[in-house]
ROTORLO-965213 format. One line per 2 residues: their letters; for each residue x, y, z of N, C-alpha, C. Coordinates in pm, whole numbers, plus 50000, padded with zeros to 5 digits. Example, Ala and Ser with C-alpha at 12.3 -4.5 7.8 and 13.67 -1.06 7.14 Angstrom:
<mimars>
AS) 51319 49431 50780 51230 49550 50780 51320 49670 50780 | 51285 49775 50708 51367 49894 50714 51290 50003 50787 $
</mimars>
This chain:
<mimars>
MK) 76471 24179 09279 76372 24194 09171 76317 24057 09136 | 76185 24042 09143 76121 23914 09120 76032 23919 08998 $
LI) 76044 23818 08912 75961 23809 08794 75818 23770 08832 | 75722 23840 08774 75582 23802 08786 75547 23716 08666 $
EL) 75496 23596 08689 75460 23505 08580 75315 23463 08595 | 75237 23484 08490 75093 23461 08495 75049 23376 08377 $
DH) 74932 23312 08391 74873 23237 08279 74742 23301 08233 | 74726 23430 08262 74605 23502 08224 74635 23652 08222 $
IP) 74546 23727 08159 74556 23872 08160 74486 23925 08284 | 74556 23996 08372 74489 24052 08491 74373 24143 08452 $
DG) 74269 24143 08533 74153 24227 08507 74194 24373 08490 | 74146 24432 08383 74168 24573 08358 74301 24608 08296 $
LL) 74393 24511 08281 74526 24543 08229 74519 24601 08088 | 74435 24543 08005 74428 24586 07865 74359 24722 07850 $
DR) 74299 24772 07956 74237 24904 07952 74338 25015 07980 | 74456 24976 08022 74554 25076 08068 74660 25105 07961 $
PA) 74691 25233 07938 74807 25267 07855 74935 25234 07932 | 75046 25241 07865 75173 25205 07928 75198 25285 08056 $
SA) 75162 25411 08055 75189 25497 08171 75110 25459 08295 | 75006 25375 08279 74922 25337 08393 74937 25190 08431 $
LH) 75024 25117 08365 75038 24974 08394 75085 24948 08537 | 75159 25043 08595 75211 25023 08730 75100 25010 08834 $
HT) 74978 25050 08799 74866 25034 08892 74823 24888 08905 | 74857 24807 08802 74816 24666 08802 74932 24571 08822 $
ID) 75046 24601 08762 75166 24519 08779 75280 24612 08819 | 75363 24571 08913 75466 24663 08962 75606 24632 08913 $
GP) 75619 24540 08818 75750 24507 08764 75736 24421 08640 | 75849 24378 08584 75845 24292 08465 75754 24172 08485 $
TL) 75670 24146 08386 75567 24043 08398 75565 23959 08271 | 75569 23827 08288 75563 23733 08176 75426 23665 08179 $
IH) 75349 23686 08073 75212 23634 08066 75203 23529 07956 | 75158 23408 07991 75142 23299 07895 74994 23282 07862 $
LE) 74959 23290 07734 74822 23270 07689 74819 23150 07596 | 74731 23058 07621 74727 22933 07544 74653 22953 07413 $
GK) 74705 22892 07306 74642 22896 07176 74630 22758 07116 | 74579 22750 06993 74556 22622 06928 74688 22548 06907 $
NK) 74789 22618 06855 74923 22561 06842 74999 22593 06970 | 75046 22490 07037 75102 22510 07172 75241 22573 07172 $
SP) 75311 22572 07059 75441 22638 07053 75418 22788 07058 | 75471 22857 07158 75436 22998 07174 75514 23091 07082 $
LF) 75453 23203 07056 75520 23318 06998 75557 23409 07114 | 75683 23448 07123 75728 23535 07232 75726 23679 07184 $
VS) 75663 23766 07263 75652 23908 07231 75698 23989 07351 | 75801 24071 07330 75856 24156 07436 75821 24301 07407 $
VL) 75765 24369 07507 75728 24510 07492 75778 24588 07613 | 75798 24717 07593 75832 24812 07700 75962 24778 07773 $
QH) 76060 24721 07703 76192 24714 07767 76242 24855 07797 | 76203 24947 07713 76227 25089 07738 76090 25154 07759 $
GN) 76076 25225 07871 75944 25269 07914 75876 25370 07825 | 75951 25440 07741 75890 25539 07652 75869 25486 07511 $
ET) 75887 25355 07491 75870 25294 07359 75745 25207 07364 | 75633 25269 07332 75503 25214 07369 75426 25145 07257 $
SG) 75477 25148 07134 75402 25090 07023 75373 24943 07043 | 75468 24870 07101 75448 24727 07122 75332 24699 07215 $
WE) 75327 24772 07327 75217 24750 07420 75082 24791 07359 | 75079 24903 07286 74955 24944 07222 74909 24840 07120 $
AV) 75003 24781 07049 74968 24676 06952 74913 24553 07022 | 74975 24513 07132 74926 24396 07208 74787 24423 07263 $
RR) 74766 24543 07317 74633 24578 07369 74527 24563 07261 | 74554 24619 07144 74456 24613 07036 74436 24471 06987 $
LL) 74544 24395 06980 74534 24257 06933 74441 24175 07023 | 74462 24186 07154 74390 24101 07247 74250 24152 07280 $
TS) 74218 24275 07239 74081 24324 07256 74005 24320 07124 | 74066 24262 07021 73998 24244 06893 73923 24112 06896 $
HY) 73916 24042 06784 73841 23916 06781 73903 23809 06869 | 74032 23827 06907 74093 23728 06995 74042 23737 07138 $
QF) 73961 23838 07164 73894 23843 07293 73792 23731 07304 | 73746 23685 07187 73644 23580 07183 73693 23453 07114 $
DE) 73780 23468 07013 73828 23354 06936 73957 23299 06995 | 73982 23171 06973 74105 23109 07020 74224 23163 06943 $
LP) 74333 23188 07013 74456 23232 06948 74510 23120 06860 | 74557 23151 06738 74613 23046 06652 74737 22981 06713 $
HS) 74818 23060 06783 74937 23012 06853 74927 23055 06998 | 74985 22979 07086 75007 23029 07221 75100 23151 07213 $
VS) 75086 23240 07309 75165 23363 07312 75222 23382 07452 | 75349 23417 07459 75411 23457 07586 75451 23602 07571 $
IL) 75394 23689 07655 75415 23834 07646 75496 23880 07766 | 75609 23945 07740 75689 24003 07846 75666 24154 07847 $
IG) 75613 24204 07957 75597 24349 07976 75712 24396 08063 | 75789 24491 08016 75917 24525 08078 75913 24634 08183 $
NV) 75961 24753 08150 75989 24855 08249 75867 24944 08274 | 75774 24895 08356 75651 24970 08382 75678 25093 08470 $
QA) 75784 25090 08551 75815 25205 08635 75865 25322 08550 | 75947 25293 08450 75991 25400 08359 75875 25446 08271 $
AK) 75789 25352 08232 75673 25387 08149 75581 25484 08222 | 75572 25471 08354 75491 25563 08435 75530 25708 08407 $
HN) 75659 25733 08385 75710 25869 08364 75745 25895 08217 | 75710 25801 08130 75740 25813 07987 75889 25834 07962 $
LR) 75971 25754 08031 76115 25760 08018 76169 25627 07967 | 76283 25634 07899 76350 25512 07854 76381 25423 07974 $
RL) 76445 25480 08074 76471 25414 08202 76485 25522 08308 | 76465 25484 08433 76488 25578 08542 76638 25593 08564 $
DD) 76678 25704 08625 76821 25732 08642 76891 25625 08725 | 76819 25563 08818 76882 25462 08904 76864 25319 08850 $
QL) 76815 25307 08728 76795 25176 08668 76901 25148 08562 | 76929 25019 08542 77005 24976 08426 76912 24970 08305 $
DY) 76970 24977 08187 76893 24958 08064 76854 24811 08056 | 76724 24782 08061 76679 24643 08062 76729 24566 07940 $
NR) 76740 24634 07827 76783 24564 07706 76935 24558 07694 | 77004 24565 07806 77147 24538 07814 77175 24438 07926 $
CW) 77070 24377 07980 77083 24292 08099 77057 24145 08072 | 77036 24108 07949 77006 23969 07916 77134 23885 07914 $
PG) 77122 23752 07916 77242 23666 07916 77338 23703 07803 | 77466 23712 07839 77569 23747 07742 77617 23890 07754 $
GQ) 77545 23973 07832 77585 24112 07849 77661 24134 07977 | 77722 24252 07990 77804 24280 08107 77720 24297 08234 $
NE) 77588 24316 08218 77501 24332 08334 77420 24207 08365 | 77463 24092 08312 77382 23971 08330 77378 23923 08475 $
DS) 77472 23966 08558 77471 23926 08699 77402 24027 08790 | 77346 24131 08732 77270 24229 08809 77135 24169 08847 $
EP) 77059 24239 08930 76926 24188 08967 76835 24175 08845 | 76826 24278 08757 76748 24258 08635 76805 24146 08549 $
GK) 76938 24134 08544 77002 24030 08464 76964 23891 08510 | 76961 23868 08640 76921 23738 08693 76775 23707 08658 $
MF) 76692 23809 08663 76551 23789 08631 76534 23757 08482 | 76606 23828 08395 76593 23803 08252 76656 23669 08214 $
RQ) 76754 23623 08288 76804 23488 08265 76693 23386 08295 | 76616 23412 08399 76504 23325 08432 76402 23323 08318 $
VS) 76375 23441 08260 76282 23447 08146 76337 23367 08029 | 76465 23386 08000 76529 23317 07887 76523 23165 07905 $
ER) 76557 23118 08025 76556 22974 08051 76415 22918 08045 | 76319 22993 08096 76180 22949 08092 76131 22937 07948 $
MQ) 76162 23036 07866 76115 23033 07728 76188 22927 07647 | 76314 22902 07676 76384 22795 07605 76317 22662 07630 $
QL) 76267 22641 07751 76193 22519 07782 76065 22509 07700 | 76001 22624 07675 75873 22625 07602 75892 22620 07451 $
AP) 76017 22634 07403 76050 22622 07261 75964 22711 07171 | 75981 22842 07181 75900 22933 07098 75931 22918 06950 $
IA) 75828 22937 06870 75848 22931 06725 75927 23053 06678 | 75912 23165 06749 75985 23287 06713 75976 23385 06828 $
SM) 76067 23483 06827 76071 23587 06929 76075 23723 06861 | 75999 23817 06915 76006 23955 06866 76013 24050 06984 $
DI) 76100 24149 06972 76118 24252 07073 76084 24384 07005 | 75981 24454 07055 75925 24569 06984 75973 24699 07048 $
HN) 76030 24786 06964 76089 24911 07011 76040 25029 06927 | 76071 25148 06976 76052 25273 06903 76183 25349 06899 $
NT) 76191 25447 06810 76305 25539 06803 76260 25677 06850 | 76352 25754 06906 76320 25891 06942 76345 25986 06825 $
GL) 76431 25947 06731 76455 26027 06611 76375 25974 06493 | 76390 26040 06379 76319 25997 06258 76395 25880 06195 $
NP) 76331 25765 06190 76387 25646 06127 76276 25575 06051 | 76308 25510 05943 76208 25424 05880 76184 25302 05969 $
HY) 76073 25234 05947 76050 25108 06018 76149 25005 05963 | 76215 24933 06051 76308 24831 06008 76316 24720 06111 $
AA) 76374 24609 06071 76392 24495 06160 76541 24472 06181 | 76575 24411 06293 76716 24383 06324 76730 24238 06369 $
IN) 76841 24177 06329 76868 24037 06363 77010 24025 06416 | 77038 23913 06482 77170 23888 06539 77242 23772 06472 $
RV) 77173 23702 06383 77236 23593 06310 77188 23600 06165 | 77280 23587 06070 77244 23594 05928 77213 23452 05882 $
RP) 77095 23409 05914 77044 23277 05876 76911 23297 05804 | 76874 23206 05713 76751 23225 05636 76627 23245 05722 $
EF) 76614 23167 05830 76492 23179 05911 76484 23315 05981 | 76599 23371 06019 76601 23503 06081 76568 23610 05977 $
LR) 76627 23598 05859 76601 23694 05753 76456 23690 05708 | 76399 23571 05700 76258 23560 05659 76165 23621 05764 $
LA) 76196 23595 05888 76115 23653 05996 76123 23806 05992 | 76243 23858 05972 76262 24003 05969 76198 24066 05846 $
SR) 76211 24001 05731 76162 24060 05606 76010 24063 05599 | 75942 23989 05687 75796 24002 05696 75757 24140 05748 $
FS) 75849 24204 05821 75822 24336 05877 75872 24447 05785 | 75993 24430 05729 76051 24533 05645 76158 24473 05556 $
DK) 76180 24534 05438 76292 24489 05354 76423 24551 05400 | 76418 24642 05497 76538 24697 05559 76569 24615 05684 $
VV) 76682 24545 05682 76719 24456 05792 76861 24491 05837 | 76879 24510 05966 77009 24543 06023 77061 24422 06101 $
YF) 77183 24382 06069 77252 24275 06141 77341 24340 06246 | 77319 24305 06374 77401 24366 06478 77446 24262 06581 $
TM) 77566 24283 06631 77620 24200 06739 77660 24285 06858 | 77630 24412 06853 77650 24504 06964 77529 24596 06970 $
PA) 77489 24642 07085 77546 24613 07216 77512 24471 07262 | 77592 24421 07356 77566 24288 07412 77453 24297 07515 $
GT) 77400 24181 07550 77298 24176 07654 77159 24213 07610 | 77131 24206 07480 76996 24235 07432 76909 24110 07435 $
QS) 76780 24132 07439 76685 24020 07442 76698 23935 07317 | 76704 23999 07202 76709 23922 07078 76837 23840 07068 $
MA) 76948 23895 07117 77074 23821 07115 77063 23695 07200 | 77003 23708 07318 76988 23592 07407 76899 23485 07344 $
FS) 76787 23526 07286 76693 23429 07230 76741 23370 07098 | 76832 23441 07029 76881 23390 06901 76959 23261 06916 $
KF) 76995 23226 07039 77066 23101 07064 76974 22980 07052 | 76841 23002 07063 76751 22886 07061 76625 22903 06975 $
CP) 76605 23019 06913 76491 23034 06822 76515 23154 06732 | 76448 23160 06617 76459 23279 06534 76409 23401 06613 $
AV) 76488 23507 06612 76457 23625 06694 76477 23751 06611 | 76392 23849 06636 76397 23973 06561 76364 24089 06654 $
TL) 76428 24203 06630 76393 24328 06695 76321 24415 06594 | 76208 24470 06632 76130 24556 06544 76145 24701 06587 $
EC) 76184 24788 06495 76192 24931 06521 76076 24997 06448 | 75981 25050 06526 75851 25092 06473 75836 25243 06464 $
GQ) 75945 25314 06438 75936 25458 06429 75916 25520 06567 | 75856 25637 06570 75841 25709 06695 75717 25662 06771 $
AY) 75727 25663 06904 75617 25619 06988 75493 25705 06962 | 75378 25643 06976 75248 25706 06958 75216 25737 06811 $
DI) 75307 25706 06720 75275 25716 06577 75184 25600 06543 | 75064 25630 06500 74965 25525 06476 75013 25424 06372 $
HG) 75096 25470 06278 75145 25379 06174 75238 25273 06235 | 75317 25311 06335 75403 25214 06401 75322 25112 06478 $
ID) 75216 25157 06545 75129 25065 06619 75059 24970 06522 | 75006 25026 06413 74938 24943 06312 75032 24837 06255 $
HA) 75155 24881 06227 75253 24790 06167 75288 24677 06263 | 75311 24711 06389 75342 24609 06490 75225 24513 06508 $
LA) 75104 24567 06512 74984 24484 06528 74970 24385 06413 | 74984 24435 06290 74971 24347 06174 75079 24239 06174 $
YI) 75199 24276 06217 75309 24179 06218 75284 24070 06322 | 75245 24108 06443 75217 24007 06545 75107 23913 06498 $
DS) 75001 23970 06441 74889 23888 06396 74933 23791 06287 | 75019 23837 06194 75065 23747 06088 75152 23636 06145 $
CL) 75232 23667 06246 75318 23566 06305 75239 23464 06387 | 75121 23502 06432 75036 23407 06503 74990 23292 06412 $
HL) 75003 23312 06282 74962 23209 06186 75081 23135 06125 | 75201 23155 06184 75319 23087 06133 75310 22937 06158 $
GV) 75364 22862 06065 75380 22719 06085 75528 22687 06090 | 75587 22664 05973 75729 22633 05963 75801 22751 05898 $
IS) 75907 22796 05959 75986 22904 05899 76094 22841 05812 | 76088 22868 05685 76176 22803 05590 76322 22837 05615 $
TV) 76408 22738 05597 76553 22760 05607 76618 22766 05469 | 76536 22779 05364 76589 22796 05229 76647 22937 05217 $
KM) 76766 22946 05159 76833 23076 05149 76748 23176 05073 | 76753 23301 05119 76686 23410 05048 76778 23467 04942 $
AA) 76718 23520 04837 76796 23588 04734 76843 23723 04788 | 76964 23762 04751 77022 23886 04802 76936 24007 04768 $
ED) 76867 24003 04654 76787 24119 04613 76654 24129 04688 | 76621 24029 04768 76494 24031 04840 76499 24110 04971 $
VH) 76617 24148 05012 76629 24220 05138 76748 24315 05132 | 76732 24433 05191 76843 24528 05202 76906 24506 05339 $
LY) 77025 24447 05340 77089 24408 05465 77203 24503 05498 | 77203 24548 05624 77306 24639 05673 77373 24577 05795 $
HM) 77500 24609 05812 77576 24560 05927 77611 24678 06016 | 77580 24669 06144 77615 24773 06238 77764 24760 06272 $
VA) 77843 24862 06241 77989 24851 06257 78045 24937 06369 | 77970 25035 06416 78023 25121 06524 77909 25189 06599 $
TV) 77936 25214 06726 77846 25293 06811 77913 25426 06838 | 77838 25535 06817 77893 25669 06834 77832 25731 06960 $
TV) 77918 25774 07051 77873 25838 07174 77938 25975 07188 | 77878 26057 07273 77935 26188 07307 77993 26176 07448 $
PD) 78123 26205 07466 78182 26198 07601 78102 26280 07702 | 78099 26233 07826 78018 26297 07929 78056 26442 07955 $
DV) 78182 26476 07933 78227 26612 07964 78215 26708 07846 | 78154 26662 07737 78136 26746 07619 77992 26799 07615 $
LF) 77978 26930 07608 77846 26992 07597 77803 26995 07452 | 77678 26964 07426 77630 26963 07288 77488 27016 07282 $
GF) 77452 27063 07165 77317 27112 07142 77284 27106 06994 | 77166 27156 06959 77117 27147 06821 77076 27286 06773 $
GK) 77117 27320 06651 77087 27452 06598 77193 27552 06636 | 77154 27677 06663 77249 27783 06696 77257 27796 06848 $
VP) 77350 27721 06907 77367 27723 07052 77516 27733 07085 | 77553 27796 07198 77695 27812 07236 77746 27691 07314 $
TD) 77758 27578 07248 77805 27455 07313 77931 27405 07245 | 77995 27304 07305 78117 27247 07247 78092 27189 07109 $
IV) 77980 27119 07094 77940 27064 06964 77803 27122 06929 | 77789 27164 06806 77660 27213 06757 77614 27121 06644 $
FP) 77518 27037 06674 77462 26949 06572 77354 27023 06494 | 77330 26984 06368 77218 27043 06295 77086 27015 06367 $
KD) 76993 27108 06357 76865 27091 06426 76780 26980 06365 | 76816 26938 06244 76744 26827 06179 76837 26707 06161 $
LD) 76926 26686 06258 77027 26579 06247 76965 26443 06220 | 76849 26415 06279 76790 26282 06264 76738 26255 06123 $
HL) 76736 26356 06037 76698 26332 05898 76805 26253 05821 | 76923 26238 05882 77030 26163 05817 77018 26012 05837 $
NF) 76924 25968 05921 76910 25825 05945 76878 25749 05818 | 76949 25639 05799 76935 25551 05683 76963 25624 05551 $
QE) 77046 25728 05559 77093 25796 05439 77240 25763 05418 | 77280 25743 05292 77420 25721 05260 77495 25853 05276 $
IP) 77587 25858 05372 77661 25981 05401 77798 25972 05332 | 77829 26064 05241 77955 26055 05167 78075 26100 05249 $
VG) 78192 26073 05197 78316 26122 05257 78315 26274 05259 | 78356 26333 05372 78364 26478 05382 78237 26545 05428 $
AS) 78131 26468 05456 78007 26528 05505 78024 26570 05650 | 77948 26670 05691 77959 26721 05827 77840 26678 05912 $
FG) 77871 26630 06033 77768 26599 06132 77742 26718 06223 | 77826 26822 06216 77810 26936 06303 77938 27015 06315 $
DI) 77931 27123 06393 78044 27213 06411 78103 27198 06551 | 78232 27230 06563 78305 27221 06689 78344 27362 06733 $
NG) 78311 27395 06857 78354 27521 06917 78463 27492 07020 | 78568 27571 07020 78675 27550 07118 78769 27440 07075 $
DL) 78854 27398 07167 78956 27297 07140 78915 27164 07202 | 78874 27072 07119 78834 26939 07164 78916 26836 07088 $
NQ) 78988 26752 07161 79068 26650 07094 78981 26542 07031 | 78876 26500 07101 78790 26394 07050 78647 26419 07097 $
PL) 78574 26501 07023 78438 26536 07063 78337 26422 07049 | 78371 26324 06966 78287 26204 06953 78374 26081 06973 $
LA) 78311 25971 07016 78380 25843 07029 78304 25738 06951 | 78372 25673 06858 78314 25561 06784 78382 25433 06831 $
SN) 78302 25336 06872 78354 25208 06922 78304 25095 06834 | 78392 24998 06805 78351 24885 06722 78286 24777 06807 $
IH) 78257 24662 06747 78183 24557 06818 78262 24498 06934 | 78393 24524 06936 78477 24474 07045 78500 24581 07152 $
GE) 78435 24696 07136 78452 24804 07231 78578 24886 07209 | 78645 24866 07097 78769 24937 07068 78740 25073 07005 $
DV) 78824 25170 07036 78810 25304 06981 78850 25304 06834 | 78752 25328 06746 78779 25332 06601 78737 25468 06545 $
TG) 78737 25569 06630 78691 25702 06587 78765 25749 06463 | 78897 25727 06462 78979 25774 06351 78950 25707 06219 $
QF) 78877 25597 06222 78839 25530 06098 78715 25592 06034 | 78644 25677 06111 78518 25731 06061 78513 25883 06057 $
FR) 78585 25950 06149 78571 26095 06160 78707 26165 06166 | 78707 26294 06126 78817 26385 06152 78758 26510 06215 $
FD) 78839 26577 06301 78789 26691 06377 78878 26814 06364 | 78975 26811 06275 79078 26915 06272 79036 27041 06198 $
RK) 78917 27043 06141 78872 27163 06068 78747 27223 06130 | 78738 27206 06263 78626 27261 06339 78492 27205 06295 $
RL) 78497 27088 06234 78374 27020 06195 78386 26871 06228 | 78272 26807 06247 78267 26663 06264 78252 26602 06125 $
ET) 78364 26571 06061 78362 26529 05921 78382 26379 05907 | 78309 26320 05813 78327 26178 05784 78446 26158 05693 $
IR) 78520 26048 05713 78633 26018 05626 78609 25887 05550 | 78488 25831 05562 78449 25717 05480 78297 25719 05468 $
EV) 78246 25652 05369 78101 25648 05351 78038 25565 05463 | 77934 25618 05522 77864 25550 05629 77714 25574 05616 $
MP) 77637 25497 05691 77493 25516 05701 77455 25513 05849 | 77411 25625 05906 77373 25624 06047 77231 25574 06068 $
SM) 77207 25523 06186 77071 25491 06230 77056 25535 06374 | 76933 25560 06413 76897 25599 06550 76956 25732 06593 $
LT) 76997 25818 06499 77027 25956 06536 76904 26017 06601 | 76924 26087 06711 76811 26143 06784 76843 26284 06829 $
LD) 76740 26361 06855 76754 26495 06910 76724 26497 07059 | 76705 26380 07117 76672 26368 07258 76801 26360 07340 $
RR) 76833 26467 07412 76959 26474 07485 76967 26365 07592 | 76857 26337 07659 76858 26236 07765 76891 26099 07709 $
VI) 76832 26064 07595 76858 25935 07532 77003 25926 07486 | 77057 26036 07433 77198 26037 07391 77289 26009 07510 $
HQ) 77260 26071 07624 77341 26048 07743 77324 25905 07795 | 77201 25853 07792 77176 25720 07848 77220 25608 07754 $
DC) 77221 25635 07623 77252 25528 07527 77364 25571 07433 | 77330 25638 07325 77432 25679 07229 77374 25785 07136 $
LC) 77463 25846 07057 77419 25941 06956 77358 25868 06837 | 77426 25761 06793 77378 25684 06678 77461 25558 06662 $
YL) 77419 25476 06568 77499 25363 06521 77537 25390 06376 | 77653 25339 06336 77698 25351 06197 77688 25214 06132 $
ME) 77635 25212 06010 77611 25087 05938 77676 25091 05801 | 77694 24973 05746 77739 24959 05608 77654 24853 05540 $
RI) 77628 24872 05412 77555 24771 05335 77641 24645 05322 | 77579 24530 05331 77652 24405 05313 77572 24311 05225 $
NI) 77642 24212 05172 77579 24109 05090 77547 23988 05177 | 77427 23934 05161 77386 23819 05241 77488 23707 05232 $
ED) 77537 23681 05112 77628 23569 05092 77759 23587 05170 | 77802 23712 05186 77928 23738 05255 77917 23716 05405 $
YS) 77797 23732 05459 77781 23726 05604 77701 23605 05652 | 77648 23526 05562 77567 23411 05603 77652 23313 05684 $
EK) 77590 23253 05786 77659 23153 05865 77695 23033 05777 | 77805 22967 05811 77861 22866 05722 77765 22751 05697 $
NP) 77686 22712 05796 77592 22602 05779 77453 22647 05817 | 77390 22734 05736 77261 22789 05773 77149 22686 05782 $
ED) 77169 22569 05717 77065 22467 05723 77068 22389 05854 | 77179 22400 05928 77185 22331 06057 77077 22388 06148 $
PL) 77001 22302 06215 76896 22354 06303 76955 22422 06425 | 76877 22513 06483 76913 22570 06611 76901 22461 06717 $
PE) 76954 22483 06837 76945 22381 06941 76804 22328 06960 | 76704 22416 06945 76566 22372 06945 76519 22380 06800 $
SI) 76460 22272 06747 76415 22271 06608 76316 22383 06585 | 76324 22447 06469 76230 22554 06439 76105 22501 06370 $
DR) 76100 22372 06338 75982 22312 06278 75894 22262 06393 | 75808 22353 06444 75732 22319 06565 75582 22317 06538 $
SD) 75543 22313 06413 75401 22312 06382 75339 22178 06422 | 75224 22185 06489 75155 22060 06521 75033 22040 06433 $
RP) 75029 22120 06324 74920 22104 06230 74977 22097 06089 | 74940 22000 06008 74992 21992 05871 74940 22106 05785 $
GE) 75021 22139 05687 74977 22235 05587 74981 22380 05632 | 75048 22414 05741 75056 22552 05784 75153 22627 05691 $
PR) 75135 22758 05675 75216 22835 05581 75362 22840 05622 | 75447 22858 05522 75590 22877 05545 75624 23021 05513 $
V) 75726 23075 05580 75769 23211 05550 75919 23212 05524 $
</mimars>
């Protein structure tokens, strides 16, 4: 697998929806566009082929006034899984999840992993002012941002998109985790694909970040952001049959299960019913990959019952996505002060003060 790296937009690329990009580029492509401020903004889209809001936002951005006007910042755009996008799938069955192949993940030595290491090393040389990775959800979720380090510059970057911010350190091998080692990085969750509000939101966010100067490292007040910590990943074992509504399967989830996303779920609430004898119909794993199912669920009353208060995210009704990724993540509210890094004022390996023009705004 070879990275395509360009310093221009190929003819006709911006005319194509995600499903047709394979006609112009046949694999992951990194495009560098020069702007007035030479420190680039990094934008990653289509790591999952059915999550198209990022690409639609980039298309609209670059066919707007920036088709004629100089970009305020240089931009480096990574277009990811165009082969999966052709079929409107998260990934093809014979592919790895691209957003699990970045440096630090278990797939970093795979062919996609080697290519994404090349992207990471290239961008570290270019010293981006910030990185954003744009995604969609298949279930009903509010728009939110996610970060991998609880530092003021990361929180400020995320809070420009939403006051709901999720701190996560799992799964490993994500783009944002890799870039967080050398620049402020954020993952944007823009609701469901093709929702115009998600595209609008991503477009406005990219445009606002194009005008960034210095990202402040002054601590944020705890009340300025709702911060959640991802504490467990919930999966359905491969040999367990499941469905939604009134179906004769091992697990019967409610047909509106995804309405529980970002809701405080009390002790004793049910995620669904159990048919037959199943010792462990769900598996919850912590950030170390350890089985912590018993800390969150009980199954002895033919129901999937919670035994502590939790808040799920990314619950979906898409069976394919559940098999390829997970049922959901479990989160808990946290206080910024409790999770902030010990020396948040210490600069990242690459300084985040990269403005070459005085008087640029701070965020």
